[in-house]
DOLO-198494 format. One record per residue (C-alpha): x, y, z negated; chain. Coordinates in steps of 0.1 Angstrom, whole numbers, padded with zeros to 4 digits. Example, Ala and Ser with C-alpha at 12.3 -4.5 7.8 and 13.67 -1.06 7.14 Angstrom:
  east north    up firo
  0123 -0045 -0078    A
  0137 -0011 -0071    A
END
This chain:
  east north    up firo
 -0313 -0078 -0067    A
 -0286 -0099 -0068    A
 -0251 -0096 -0086    A
 -0220 -0115 -0078    A
 -0204 -0123 -0107    A
 -0165 -0110 -0118    A
 -0137 -0134 -0109    A
 -0114 -0144 -0129    A
 -0079 -0152 -0114    A
 -0040 -0156 -0138    A
 -0019 -0125 -0137    A
  0012 -0113 -0158    A
  0018 -0073 -0167    A
  0051 -0071 -0168    A
  0072 -0043 -0175    A
  0106 -0041 -0149    A
  0127 -0012 -0153    A
  0112  0021 -0152    A
  0081  0010 -0139    A
  0055 -0017 -0143    A
  0025 -0041 -0127    A
  0006 -0067 -0118    A
  0024 -0098 -0112    A
  0011 -0124 -0086    A
  0021 -0168 -0081    A
  0011 -0168 -0049    A
 -0004 -0197 -0051    A
 -0030 -0183 -0080    A
 -0042 -0155 -0059    A
 -0078 -0166 -0033    A
 -0070 -0186 -0008    A
 -0082 -0152  0013    A
 -0055 -0130  0000    A
 -0027 -0157  0001    A
 -0020 -0142  0033    A
 -0016 -0110  0043    A
 -0041 -0090  0052    A
 -0072 -0066  0049    A
 -0089 -0094  0021    A
 -0057 -0097  0004    A
 -0056 -0055  0003    A
 -0084 -0047 -0005    A
 -0081 -0074 -0042    A
 -0048 -0058 -0045    A
 -0061 -0021 -0047    A
 -0096 -0033 -0068    A
 -0067 -0051 -0093    A
 -0049 -0020 -0095    A
 -0082  0003 -0095    A
 -0076  0022 -0062    A
 -0091  0040 -0036    A
 -0096  0066 -0074    A
 -0108  0098 -0058    A
 -0103  0106 -0092    A
 -0068  0101 -0099    A
 -0069  0086 -0127    A
 -0074  0043 -0119    A
 -0097  0044 -0152    A
 -0115  0017 -0136    A
 -0088 -0011 -0129    A
 -0048 -0019 -0141    A
 -0035  0014 -0124    A
 -0026  0034 -0152    A
 -0023  0072 -0126    A
  0016  0069 -0116    A
  0034  0059 -0085    A
  0054  0040 -0115    A
  0025  0022 -0125    A
  0008  0012 -0094    A
  0025 -0016 -0085    A
  0017 -0052 -0077    A
  0037 -0085 -0070    A
  0031 -0119 -0050    A
  0057 -0145 -0056    A
  0065 -0178 -0049    A
  0086 -0210 -0043    A
  0114 -0198 -0013    A
  0107 -0209  0019    A
  0146 -0205  0022    A
  0166 -0233  0013    A
  0193 -0211 -0004    A
  0171 -0190 -0020    A
  0149 -0196 -0054    A
  0118 -0175 -0050    A
  0106 -0151 -0025    A
  0092 -0121 -0038    A
  0066 -0097 -0022    A
  0062 -0057 -0031    A
  0026 -0038 -0025    A
  0028  0001 -0037    A
 -0004  0007 -0038    A
 -0022  0042 -0032    A
 -0041  0055 -0056    A
 -0063  0079 -0039    A
 -0066  0065 -0006    A
 -0071  0032  0004    A
 -0038  0011  0011    A
 -0006 -0009 -0002    A
  0020  0003  0020    A
  0044 -0029  0020    A
  0072 -0011  0039    A
  0098 -0013  0009    A
  0110 -0028 -0020    A
  0108 -0019 -0059    A
  0137 -0020 -0072    A
  0123 -0014 -0106    A
  0102 -0049 -0104    A
  0127 -0068 -0091    A
  0142 -0071 -0122    A
  0114 -0085 -0137    A
  0112 -0117 -0105    A
  0136 -0137 -0123    A
  0120 -0134 -0157    A
  0085 -0140 -0146    A
  0098 -0171 -0120    A
  0117 -0188 -0146    A
  0083 -0182 -0169    A
  0063 -0195 -0148    A
  0074 -0224 -0133    A
  0091 -0220 -0102    A
  0125 -0225 -0108    A
  0142 -0262 -0112    A
  0139 -0268 -0152    A
  0176 -0281 -0143    A
  0189 -0244 -0128    A
  0181 -0234 -0163    A
  0204 -0233 -0198    A
  0188 -0238 -0231    A
  0211 -0207 -0235    A
  0233 -0188 -0215    A
  0225 -0169 -0186    A
  0199 -0181 -0159    A
  0206 -0172 -0124    A
  0176 -0168 -0096    A
  0185 -0158 -0063    A
  0151 -0140 -0048    A
  0140 -0134 -0009    A
  0129 -0096 -0008    A
  0104 -0104  0019    A
  0094 -0067  0025    A
  0126 -0058  0036    A
  0145 -0096  0045    A
  0173 -0092  0019    A
  0189 -0110 -0013    A
  0185 -0095 -0049    A
  0206 -0120 -0071    A
  0195 -0116 -0108    A
  0211 -0125 -0137    A
  0186 -0134 -0166    A
  0199 -0138 -0200    A
  0185 -0174 -0216    A
  0177 -0184 -0253    A
  0164 -0213 -0264    A
  0158 -0224 -0228    A
  0132 -0193 -0226    A
  0138 -0157 -0211    A
  0155 -0140 -0238    A
  0134 -0111 -0240    A
  0147 -0084 -0264    A
  0179 -0069 -0268    A
  0192 -0042 -0277    A
  0202 -0033 -0240    A
  0193  0006 -0235    A
  0175  0023 -0202    A
  0166  0061 -0201    A
  0128  0064 -0195    A
  0119  0037 -0212    A
  0117  0043 -0253    A
  0121  0006 -0264    A
  0154 -0016 -0261    A
  0155 -0049 -0244    A
  0173 -0082 -0226    A
  0198 -0071 -0198    A
  0190 -0081 -0167    A
  0218 -0075 -0142    A
  0208 -0068 -0107    A
  0225 -0077 -0074    A
  0212 -0058 -0041    A
  0234 -0078 -0014    A
  0244 -0060  0013    A
  0216 -0035  0003    A
  0216 -0015  0044    A
  0178 -0025  0043    A
  0170 -0031  0086    A
  0145 -0006  0090    A
  0127 -0011  0125    A
  0132  0015  0153    A
  0168  0019  0129    A
  0180 -0003  0136    A
  0195 -0018  0112    A
  0218  0005  0108    A
  0233  0022  0068    A
  0230  0055  0092    A
  0206  0056  0113    A
  0213  0093  0130    A
  0248  0078  0130    A
  0260  0107  0110    A
  0269  0111  0076    A
  0251  0142  0073    A
  0233  0157  0098    A
  0214  0191  0106    A
  0174  0183  0100    A
  0155  0209  0109    A
  0120  0208  0095    A
  0099  0233  0100    A
  0086  0267  0082    A
  0114  0255  0060    A
  0142  0258  0085    A
  0177  0237  0093    A
  0189  0215  0060    A
  0217  0193  0056    A
  0203  0158  0052    A
  0221  0128  0042    A
  0193  0101  0058    A
  0200  0062  0048    A
  0192  0033  0044    A
  0204  0013  0020    A
  0182  0001 -0014    A
  0151  0018  0010    A
  0154  0048  0031    A
  0164  0078  0015    A
  0163  0112  0026    A
  0191  0136  0006    A
  0194  0170  0009    A
  0218  0194 -0014    A
  0192  0213 -0040    A
  0204  0246 -0039    A
  0194  0247 -0002    A
  0161  0237 -0008    A
  0157  0264 -0043    A
  0167  0236 -0073    A
  0197  0225 -0093    A
  0188  0194 -0105    A
  0181  0199 -0137    A
  0143  0199 -0131    A
  0123  0179 -0151    A
  0086  0163 -0134    A
  0066  0201 -0148    A
  0085  0218 -0129    A
  0078  0202 -0095    A
  0044  0181 -0100    A
  0026  0214 -0110    A
  0042  0228 -0073    A
  0017  0218 -0045    A
  0038  0241 -0022    A
  0071  0227 -0035    A
  0055  0191 -0029    A
  0041  0202  0007    A
  0083  0211  0015    A
  0091  0177  0001    A
  0064  0162  0020    A
  0075  0180  0055    A
  0113  0174  0044    A
  0097  0135  0046    A
  0080  0132  0072    A
  0108  0148  0094    A
  0134  0131  0075    A
  0117  0100  0086    A
  0114  0107  0123    A
  0146  0115  0129    A
  0156  0083  0108    A
  0137  0059  0137    A
  0115  0049  0108    A
  0080  0067  0124    A
  0069  0081  0164    A
  0052  0112  0152    A
  0054  0130  0116    A
  0008  0127  0113    A
  0023  0087  0106    A
  0041  0096  0073    A
  0009  0095  0056    A
  0002  0064  0062    A
  0035  0055  0051    A
  0042  0068  0024    A
  0063  0048  0001    A
  0090  0053  0024    A
  0114  0068  0028    A
  0123  0085 -0005    A
  0133  0122 -0006    A
  0155  0138 -0032    A
  0178  0163 -0033    A
  0212  0156 -0057    A
  0233  0187 -0075    A
  0275  0184 -0088    A
  0263  0178 -0130    A
  0254  0202 -0149    A
  0238  0201 -0189    A
  0200  0198 -0193    A
  0181  0186 -0218    A
  0160  0152 -0204    A
  0124  0149 -0207    A
  0127  0124 -0244    A
  0150  0160 -0259    A
  0179  0144 -0248    A
  0206  0163 -0242    A
  0230  0159 -0217    A
  0257  0170 -0208    A
  0278  0183 -0177    A
  0308  0153 -0187    A
  0280  0127 -0190    A
  0274  0124 -0156    A
  0293  0122 -0118    A
  0260  0142 -0097    A
  0225  0152 -0107    A
  0197  0133 -0090    A
  0163  0136 -0081    A
  0134  0120 -0063    A
  0096  0119 -0050    A
  0080  0084 -0049    A
  0055  0086 -0031    A
  0049  0124 -0029    A
  0056  0134 -0069    A
  0084  0139 -0090    A
  0095  0102 -0108    A
  0102  0101 -0138    A
  0134  0081 -0138    A
  0151  0069 -0104    A
  0131  0048 -0083    A
  0160  0013 -0088    A
  0159  0010 -0048    A
  0165  0048 -0045    A
  0194  0042 -0075    A
  0209  0018 -0045    A
  0207  0042 -0021    A
  0226  0066 -0044    A
  0251  0041 -0055    A
  0258  0034 -0025    A
  0262  0074 -0004    A
  0286  0080 -0032    A
  0308  0054 -0025    A
  0306  0067  0009    A
  0331  0093  0014    A
  0316  0128  0034    A
  0281  0117  0027    A
  0258  0144  0002    A
  0259  0122 -0022    A
  0300  0116 -0023    A
  0302  0153 -0025    A
  0279  0165 -0053    A
  0297  0135 -0074    A
  0333  0153 -0064    A
  0340  0130 -0031    A
  0366  0108 -0026    A
  0364  0066 -0025    A
  0344  0054 -0059    A
  0330  0024 -0068    A
  0307  0034 -0092    A
  0285  0064 -0105    A
  0268  0075 -0136    A
  0239  0103 -0125    A
  0216  0123 -0145    A
  0185  0115 -0134    A
  0149  0135 -0152    A
  0152  0109 -0182    A
  0187  0102 -0187    A
  0214  0088 -0172    A
  0218  0055 -0146    A
  0254  0039 -0138    A
  0253  0023 -0107    A
  0282  0005 -0091    A
  0290 -0004 -0047    A
  0312 -0018 -0028    A
  0317  0002  0003    A
  0343 -0008  0031    A
  0352  0002  0066    A
  0344 -0019  0096    A
  0354  0001  0130    A
  0335  0031  0127    A
  0305  0014  0111    A
  0303  0018  0069    A
  0296 -0013  0054    A
  0282 -0029  0015    A
  0287 -0055  0004    A
  0260 -0053 -0026    A
  0251 -0027 -0053    A
  0255 -0042 -0089    A
  0226 -0021 -0117    A
  0217 -0035 -0148    A
  0182 -0030 -0160    A
  0155 -0052 -0183    A
  0123 -0063 -0180    A
  0096 -0080 -0207    A
  0060 -0094 -0202    A
  0034 -0069 -0215    A
  0006 -0094 -0212    A
 -0008 -0129 -0197    A
 -0035 -0143 -0188    A
 -0064 -0136 -0159    A
 -0073 -0103 -0146    A
 -0114 -0101 -0131    A
 -0123 -0085 -0103    A
 -0160 -0084 -0087    A
 -0163 -0110 -0070    A
 -0169 -0094 -0037    A
 -0143 -0067 -0039    A
 -0121 -0081 -0011    A
END
């Protein structure tokens, strides 16, 4: 019988922050995949190697973690006040779907460099040496990200001495500004706190009633206190990811939190919406040893945070969740703010499994509502490989 040959699609494999993903220019995708729909999803799943019942993604570009099962599509912006439109697809590892419901803050740091290197930015906007400012429209959530990309000799600078816990080697610093980061989620009315409260009593069947801060900023996130669920906030991945009972507990909290936030209409829908919301737990500062063996001292951090992504404890911290952390920390009375000692603050340094991270946010009260104008953090990005990715011609 005849066999369909593979096709080649121009692609770039990039690290952004503590994540990796396959980047495409929209114009380079096969015509059927240039628009949202089943063909695009099928193509991206085949590129990454999903769905894989073995959970390894051996036959694709994914690396069997939520941090590395990612795809990005970038195009010149349709908006006159932006440079590029950026669409992020979180590919499920073992199930046949791509989740388009949120952004990836880590890979956001690679969008500006990718856009510059791939001819999507007017050359006149790029200095010979200095910083290129790229205005990104984050299409998943309808928000603006301003990326400050270092340029050396007219090209994106990738090497440097900026160190990021969770990334082994130093690189060039890319500063990101997440403008007006309160997410306008369907069903949440565009409110930063969809329940109207900074802290809620969240009833979770089989677990109990938990104090929770549920916030739409960067990405919808449910924060609970570590001690309320039997943790200290110093845990590393192995303490949770090998515990099926714990993972089931977190998924239940996530599902009932999503329902309370108005993101889903019944808890069963949570299984088809794995990327959002996130669930995280916070604690006051404490000493611990990070996954790399680095000692994190109590005085090094303002609070501890651990977050789950796609059903597993993240090895570091999702960039969008860091935005949620910075935003919640800036608002007195949230669980994040209280764990950091309370009061007004415009930046926090928090401890995560791989080390520490600093994130800033500018918050103000407007009437009865809280408003955050922007959240700021630094990441790094680097091209790992570029050329073509191959997929069977009948894969989509």
